[in-house]
C-alpha positions in Angstrom: -236.6 -74.7 128.5 -234.7 -72.1 130.7 -233.4 -72.2 134.2 -236.9 -70.3 135.2 -239.3 -72.1 132.9 -239.3 -70.3 129.5 -239.1 -71.9 126.5 -236.4 -69.8 124.9 -237.4 -68.4 121.5 -241.2 -68.1 121.9 -242.0 -64.4 122.7 -239.5 -63.6 119.8 -240.9 -66.1 117.1 -243.4 -63.8 116.2 -241.2 -61.1 115.3 -238.5 -62.9 114.3 -236.8 -61.4 110.6 -237.8 -64.2 107.4 -235.1 -65.8 106.5 -233.2 -64.5 103.0 -234.8 -65.3 99.9 -238.2 -65.3 100.7 -239.3 -63.2 97.8 -242.9 -61.8 97.0 -244.0 -62.8 93.7 -244.8 -60.3 91.7 -248.5 -60.0 90.1 -249.5 -59.4 86.8 -252.2 -57.2 85.8 -254.1 -54.6 87.0 -255.2 -54.7 90.8 -258.4 -56.4 91.6 -261.0 -55.2 94.8 -262.5 -57.3 96.8 -266.2 -56.9 95.2 -264.6 -58.0 91.8 -262.5 -60.5 93.0 -263.7 -64.0 91.9 -265.8 -66.1 94.6 -263.0 -69.2 93.8 -259.8 -66.9 94.3 -257.3 -66.0 91.8 -256.6 -70.3 91.0 -260.5 -70.4 89.5 -260.9 -67.6 87.4 -264.4 -67.3 85.7 -264.4 -69.0 81.8 -264.3 -65.5 80.1 -261.4 -64.2 81.8 -259.1 -67.2 80.8 -256.1 -66.0 78.2 -255.6 -67.1 74.8 -253.1 -69.3 74.4 -249.4 -67.6 74.5 -250.7 -64.8 76.8 -250.1 -64.5 80.2 -252.7 -65.3 82.6 -254.4 -62.3 84.2 -253.8 -62.1 88.3 -251.2 -65.4 88.1 -247.8 -65.0 89.4 -244.9 -64.0 86.6 -242.3 -66.1 85.5 -240.9 -67.6 88.7 -237.8 -65.7 89.5 -234.0 -67.1 88.2 -231.7 -68.1 90.4 -229.7 -65.0 90.1 -232.6 -62.7 90.8 -233.7 -64.9 94.3 -229.7 -64.4 95.2 -229.6 -61.0 94.3 -233.0 -60.5 96.3 -231.6 -62.8 99.5 -228.8 -59.9 99.4 -230.6 -57.4 99.6 -232.6 -58.5 102.6 -229.5 -58.9 104.4 -228.2 -55.4 103.2 -231.2 -54.1 105.0 -231.5 -56.2 107.9 -228.0 -56.0 109.0 -227.2 -54.2 112.4 -230.7 -54.7 113.7 -229.9 -57.0 116.6 -228.6 -54.8 119.4 -228.2 -55.4 123.3 -228.8 -58.9 125.7 -232.1 -58.4 127.6 -233.6 -60.3 130.2 -237.6 -60.0 130.3 -240.5 -61.0 132.1 -240.2 -63.3 134.8 -236.4 -63.3 134.6 -236.3 -59.6 134.7 -238.1 -59.2 138.0 -235.4 -62.0 139.3 -232.7 -60.4 138.5 -233.9 -56.7 139.8 -234.5 -58.3 143.4 -231.2 -60.2 143.6 -229.8 -56.6 143.0 -231.6 -55.5 146.3 -230.9 -58.8 148.0 -227.1 -59.4 147.4 -225.4 -56.8 148.8 -227.5 -57.2 152.4 -227.4 -61.3 151.8 -223.2 -60.8 151.6 -223.1 -58.7 155.1 -224.6 -62.0 156.5 -222.3 -64.2 155.4 -218.6 -65.6 155.4 -217.4 -65.9 151.6 -214.4 -67.9 152.4 -216.9 -70.6 154.5 -219.7 -70.5 151.5 -216.8 -71.7 149.3 -216.0 -74.4 150.8 -219.7 -75.4 150.5 -221.4 -77.4 147.3 -224.4 -75.3 145.5 -227.1 -77.5 147.1 -225.9 -77.2 150.6 -225.3 -73.3 149.7 -228.9 -73.3 148.9 -230.3 -74.7 152.3 -228.1 -72.5 154.1 -229.0 -69.3 151.8 -232.7 -70.2 152.5 -233.9 -69.1 156.0 -231.2 -65.8 155.3 -232.8 -64.9 152.2 -236.2 -65.1 153.8 -234.9 -62.4 156.4 -233.5 -59.9 153.9 -236.7 -60.0 151.7 -238.6 -59.5 155.1 -236.1 -56.6 155.5 -236.9 -55.0 152.5 -240.7 -55.8 152.5 -240.4 -58.2 149.2 -243.4 -60.9 149.1 -242.4 -63.8 146.2 -244.3 -67.1 145.8 -242.6 -70.5 146.2 -241.4 -70.4 142.5 -240.0 -66.9 142.5 -238.0 -67.8 145.9 -236.5 -71.1 144.3 -235.3 -69.2 140.8 -234.1 -66.4 143.3 -232.1 -68.9 145.5 -230.4 -70.5 142.2 -229.5 -67.1 140.8 -227.6 -65.8 144.1 -225.8 -69.3 144.6 -224.8 -68.9 140.9 -223.6 -65.7 141.6 -221.4 -66.7 144.5 -220.2 -70.0 143.6 -220.5 -70.4 139.8 -220.4 -68.0 136.7 -223.3 -65.5 137.5 -225.6 -65.5 134.0 -223.6 -67.8 132.1 -224.8 -70.6 134.2 -227.9 -70.6 132.4 -226.8 -70.8 129.0 -224.0 -73.8 130.0 -226.9 -75.6 131.6 -228.6 -75.6 127.9 -227.6 -78.9 126.1 -228.7 -77.1 123.2 -226.1 -74.5 122.7 -222.5 -75.4 121.7 -221.0 -72.0 121.6 -221.6 -68.9 124.2 -219.8 -65.4 122.8 -220.3 -62.8 125.3 -219.1 -59.4 123.9 -219.2 -57.1 126.7 -221.5 -56.8 129.6 -224.4 -55.8 127.4 -224.3 -58.2 124.7 -224.2 -62.3 124.4 -224.5 -64.4 121.5 -225.0 -68.5 121.8 -224.7 -71.1 119.0 -227.9 -73.3 118.6 -227.9 -76.1 116.0 -224.8 -74.2 114.1 -226.9 -71.0 114.1 -225.8 -67.8 116.1 -229.1 -66.2 118.2 -228.9 -63.4 120.5 -229.2 -64.8 124.2 -231.4 -63.2 126.9 -228.8 -62.5 129.6 -226.9 -59.4 130.8 -224.2 -58.8 133.1 -224.7 -56.1 136.0 -221.6 -53.9 134.5 -217.9 -54.4 133.2 -217.0 -55.2 136.7 -219.1 -58.2 137.3 -218.0 -59.6 133.7 -214.3 -59.3 134.4 -214.7 -60.9 138.0 -216.9 -63.7 136.0 -213.7 -63.8 133.9 -210.9 -64.1 136.6 -213.3 -66.9 137.9 -213.1 -69.1 135.3 -209.1 -68.3 134.5 -208.0 -68.6 138.1 -209.5 -72.4 138.6 -206.7 -73.7 136.3 -203.5 -71.2 137.5 -204.1 -69.0 134.9 -204.5 -64.8 135.2 -205.8 -62.6 133.2 -205.7 -58.7 133.6 -204.2 -55.6 132.1 -200.9 -56.8 131.9 -201.8 -60.2 130.7 -204.9 -59.3 128.6 -205.5 -62.7 126.8 -205.8 -66.1 128.2 -207.0 -69.7 127.5 -208.4 -71.7 130.2 -211.2 -74.5 130.6 -214.2 -75.2 132.5 -214.6 -78.3 134.8 -216.4 -80.2 132.3 -213.6 -79.6 129.6 -215.4 -76.8 128.0 -212.7 -74.4 126.1 -212.2 -70.8 126.9 -211.0 -67.9 125.6 -210.9 -64.7 127.1 -210.0 -61.2 126.3 -209.9 -58.2 128.2 -209.2 -54.5 127.4 -207.3 -52.6 126.7 -207.4 -55.2 123.6 -211.1 -55.5 123.4 -213.0 -52.2 122.9 -216.3 -53.2 124.2 -215.0 -54.9 127.6 -214.2 -58.2 128.5 -215.0 -60.8 125.7 -215.4 -64.7 127.1 -215.6 -66.9 124.3 -216.8 -70.7 125.4 -216.6 -73.6 123.2 -218.8 -76.8 125.1 -218.5 -79.8 124.6 -221.1 -82.7 124.4 -221.8 -84.9 127.7 -222.0 -87.7 125.7 -218.7 -88.6 123.2 -219.7 -88.2 119.9 -218.4 -91.5 118.1 -217.6 -91.9 114.2 -221.3 -93.8 113.6 -223.0 -90.7 115.5 -221.4 -88.7 112.8 -222.5 -91.4 110.2 -226.1 -90.6 112.0 -225.9 -87.1 111.5 -225.1 -86.7 107.7 -221.4 -85.6 108.4 -220.2 -88.2 106.2 -220.8 -91.6 104.3 -220.9 -95.2 105.5 -218.1 -96.0 103.3 -216.2 -93.3 104.9 -216.7 -93.9 108.2 -215.5 -97.5 107.5 -212.6 -96.2 106.1 -212.0 -93.8 109.0 -212.5 -96.4 111.5 -209.7 -98.6 109.6 -207.5 -95.9 109.8 -207.9 -95.2 113.5 -207.2 -98.6 114.0 -204.7 -99.5 112.0 -202.5 -96.7 113.5 -202.3 -94.3 110.0 -201.0 -90.9 110.9 -203.6 -88.5 110.5 -203.8 -85.1 110.4 -207.2 -83.7 111.0 -207.6 -80.2 108.8 -210.3 -77.2 108.9 -211.3 -74.0 110.0 -212.6 -72.6 113.3 -215.7 -74.3 114.8 -215.8 -77.0 111.6 -215.5 -80.3 114.4 -211.8 -81.2 114.3 -211.7 -81.9 118.1 -214.9 -83.8 117.6 -213.4 -85.7 114.9 -210.1 -86.2 117.0 -212.3 -87.3 119.7 -214.0 -89.9 117.6 -211.2 -91.4 116.5 -209.7 -92.1 119.3 -212.5 -94.4 120.0 -210.9 -96.7 118.0 -207.5 -96.8 119.5 -206.3 -100.3 121.2 -206.7 -100.0 124.9 -203.7 -101.6 125.3 -202.0 -98.3 123.7 -200.3 -95.9 126.0 -201.6 -92.2 124.2 -200.2 -89.0 125.4 -202.1 -85.8 124.7 -200.4 -82.4 124.5 -202.4 -79.1 124.4 -202.5 -75.1 125.0 -205.5 -75.8 126.9 -206.6 -79.4 127.7 -209.9 -80.1 126.2 -209.2 -83.5 124.6 -211.6 -85.9 126.1 -210.1 -89.5 124.6 -212.1 -92.6 125.4 -209.2 -94.6 126.3 -207.8 -96.3 129.5 -204.2 -95.6 129.3 -204.6 -91.9 128.8 -201.8 -88.9 129.8 -202.8 -85.4 129.1 -200.5 -82.8 129.2 -200.6 -79.1 129.2 -198.6 -76.1 128.3 -197.5 -73.4 130.8 -197.8 -69.3 130.3 -194.9 -67.5 131.4 -195.1 -65.8 134.9 -194.9 -62.0 135.8 -191.2 -62.0 134.8 -191.7 -63.3 131.4 -189.9 -66.8 132.7 -191.1 -70.3 132.9 -192.8 -70.7 130.1 -193.2 -74.6 128.9 -194.5 -74.5 125.0 -195.7 -77.4 123.2 -192.5 -78.0 121.6 -191.0 -78.5 124.9 -194.1 -81.1 126.0 -193.6 -82.9 122.5 -189.7 -83.3 123.1 -190.4 -84.8 127.0 -193.0 -87.0 125.4 -190.7 -88.8 123.5 -188.9 -90.2 126.9 -192.6 -91.3 128.3 -192.7 -94.1 126.1 -195.6 -93.0 124.4 -197.4 -95.4 121.7 -199.4 -92.8 120.2 -198.8 -88.5 120.4 -201.8 -86.6 119.9 -201.7 -83.1 119.5 -204.7 -81.0 119.9 -203.7 -78.1 117.6 -200.1 -77.5 115.7 -199.4 -73.5 115.0 -195.9 -73.4 114.7 -192.4 -74.9 115.1 -193.8 -78.0 117.1 -194.7 -79.4 113.5 -191.1 -80.4 113.2 -191.5 -82.2 116.4 -194.7 -83.8 115.4 -193.5 -84.8 112.3 -190.1 -86.6 113.9 -192.3 -88.5 116.1 -194.9 -89.6 113.6 -191.6 -91.1 111.5 -189.6 -92.5 114.8 -191.9 -95.3 115.8 -195.2 -93.8 116.8 -197.6 -94.8 114.3 -200.9 -93.7 114.8 -200.0 -90.0 115.9 -202.6 -87.2 115.5 -203.0 -83.8 115.4 -204.9 -81.3 114.0 -204.4 -77.6 112.1 -206.5 -74.5 110.9 -206.7 -74.7 107.1 -209.0 -74.6 103.8 -208.6 -77.9 101.7 -205.9 -80.7 101.7 -203.3 -79.5 99.4 -203.5 -75.9 101.7 -202.8 -78.1 104.6 -199.7 -79.1 103.5 -198.3 -76.0 102.5 -199.2 -74.9 106.1 -197.2 -77.5 107.5 -194.1 -76.5 105.4 -194.8 -72.9 106.5 -194.9 -74.1 110.2 -191.6 -75.9 110.0 -189.9 -73.4 108.1 -191.0 -71.0 110.9 -188.7 -72.7 113.2 -185.0 -71.9 114.3 -184.0 -75.3 112.3 -182.2 -74.6 109.0 -183.6 -77.5 106.9 -184.1 -77.0 102.7 -187.7 -77.3 101.6 -187.2 -80.1 100.0 -186.3 -81.9 103.2 -189.0 -80.7 104.7 -191.5 -82.0 102.0 -189.8 -85.0 102.1 -190.1 -85.3 105.8 -194.1 -84.5 105.6 -194.4 -87.1 102.6 -192.9 -89.8 104.9 -194.6 -88.7 107.9 -198.8 -88.5 107.2 -200.6 -91.1 105.8 -204.1 -89.6 105.6 -205.8 -86.1 105.5 -209.1 -85.7 106.7 -210.8 -82.2 105.8 -213.4 -80.8 107.9 -215.5 -78.2 107.0 -218.5 -76.2 109.0 -221.2 -75.3 105.8 -223.5 -72.1 105.6 -226.6 -74.0 106.7 -224.4 -75.0 110.4 -223.9 -78.5 109.5 -220.5 -80.3 109.9 -219.6 -82.3 106.9 -216.3 -84.2 106.3 -215.3 -82.9 102.7 -212.4 -84.7 101.9 -210.3 -87.8 102.9 -207.0 -87.7 101.0 -203.8 -89.8 101.2 -200.4 -88.7 101.3 -198.5 -90.8 98.4 -194.9 -89.5 98.4 -192.6 -87.2 96.5 -192.3 -86.6 92.6 -189.8 -84.1 92.0 -190.3 -81.6 94.5 -193.8 -81.6 94.9 -195.8 -83.8 97.7 -198.4 -86.3 96.0 -201.3 -87.0 97.0 -204.9 -89.0 96.1 -208.0 -88.2 96.8 -210.5 -91.0 98.3 -213.5 -89.5 99.3 -215.2 -86.1 98.4 -218.4 -84.1 99.3 -219.9 -82.4 96.3 -222.2 -79.9 96.7 -225.4 -80.3 94.5 -228.3 -78.1 95.8 -230.1 -76.4 98.2 -233.3 -77.0 99.8 -236.2 -74.6 100.2 -235.2 -73.8 104.1 -232.0 -73.1 103.5 -230.4 -76.7 103.9 -227.7 -77.8 101.7 -228.0 -81.1 99.5 -225.0 -83.1 98.2 -223.4 -86.5 98.2 -220.3 -88.3 99.3 -218.4 -89.8 96.4 -215.8 -92.5 96.5 -213.1 -91.6 94.0 -212.8 -95.5 93.3 -209.1 -95.6 93.6 -207.0 -98.4 95.4 -205.5 -96.9 98.8 -201.8 -96.4 99.3 -202.1 -97.0 102.7 -203.6 -101.1 101.8 -200.2 -102.5 103.0 -200.4 -100.5 106.3 -203.9 -101.6 106.8 -202.9 -105.3 105.8 -200.6 -105.8 108.8 -203.8 -105.6 111.2 -206.0 -107.8 108.9 -207.8 -104.9 107.7 -206.8 -104.6 104.3 -210.2 -106.6 102.6 -212.9 -104.0 104.4 -210.3 -101.0 103.7 -210.3 -102.2 100.2 -213.9 -102.6 99.6 -214.9 -99.2 101.7 -212.7 -97.4 99.0 -213.8 -98.9 95.9 
């Protein structure tokens, strides 16, 4: 239900495009007129028209299309339908309220002190606004009913204190991602699928003001000299802003929303993201202080997995998290989040992830958790894992566990530390215990596709063994991917570490 009482998608359902793969069957024989059509339809033809054995039945469907033909049919549909979705448009009741808002807002600002309004909460501001809005509506000779006036109050309060049109999307629990591509186009992600949102900004200046409001709240800035910014909202949602001249369509805002209710390993198992045995193995890995790297693509659920694993950390341990924009929401009492700082206007004063990792080593942490490693800080993270901070975790972008190890080697080599490649590989093999590969599949579902152990070195190659794997089997009629989680049946190399915490037996049973 939207903020204005309309159910999203109802109006557009009738005119929505058919999904790819809906191909009409080819009919055999000549066309049959309504007069000639038998009473029972094609399923029950008259006896005299029944074909002889071996002949195709008249009027029946031809042989079903092969999988290759179906795939090519979907490809043709996609090519024909590309570019159909255009600009966002507010419709009906919402559009009417927004038109009235444009008339009321300038006159309202003449009667209100913005600084005084900023000190009030949204509810208090709505109470203060109610009589003033009534006066303005009388002046403009606009008559509104109770529902319309309530919607107008909400839109005006969102405009002055909130994030304008984005507030409606942020309050929708089904939306996980919001992508603003300039003032005229906004997409959202619902249940893993992208769709066009029915919101619009007045113009580029309006959108730019909202982007500045977001980044200013966390002490960042965005303008033509600093056209890129990472920030976060009050609820911890991650925000990226990029403005012209880098963005050619106008200011672009990307918001990754986080669930208000913390997601646990058991909930992920219930969603079908992993099997029962995989969930048990991951719980034990989190509790037994394995050094874990979570690997995956953008939006695959790496941060969600990290938050879920943090639930298994002993409440008595001191945990320090380090991120560019603080988005981790650990479920522990003794947790200290640290955040990097960008350079000032003179280009001075930047504090990088690497600086924070070095400093965290002096803060008596039991575990160090990095939101994401992208560069030279990888070496310091490996050093932390290998120098008494067991149970440290991090995430990085890669497509498979093997590529994850290669990326870590490359990131260490990006630093100014002159270390031979063999020494880097050995450091990785000694530090990392487990690699968890997560992936967002094309049907929108997020799956844990691999759980891989790092065993050690054989020559100059890092040796790994796979404990669990997701295998693709088929695709259902509605486009859902069908597969199964398989245990490789191998004795885990990290069993000795689990034994120190008394979890060796359940860990072994989950892997076999």
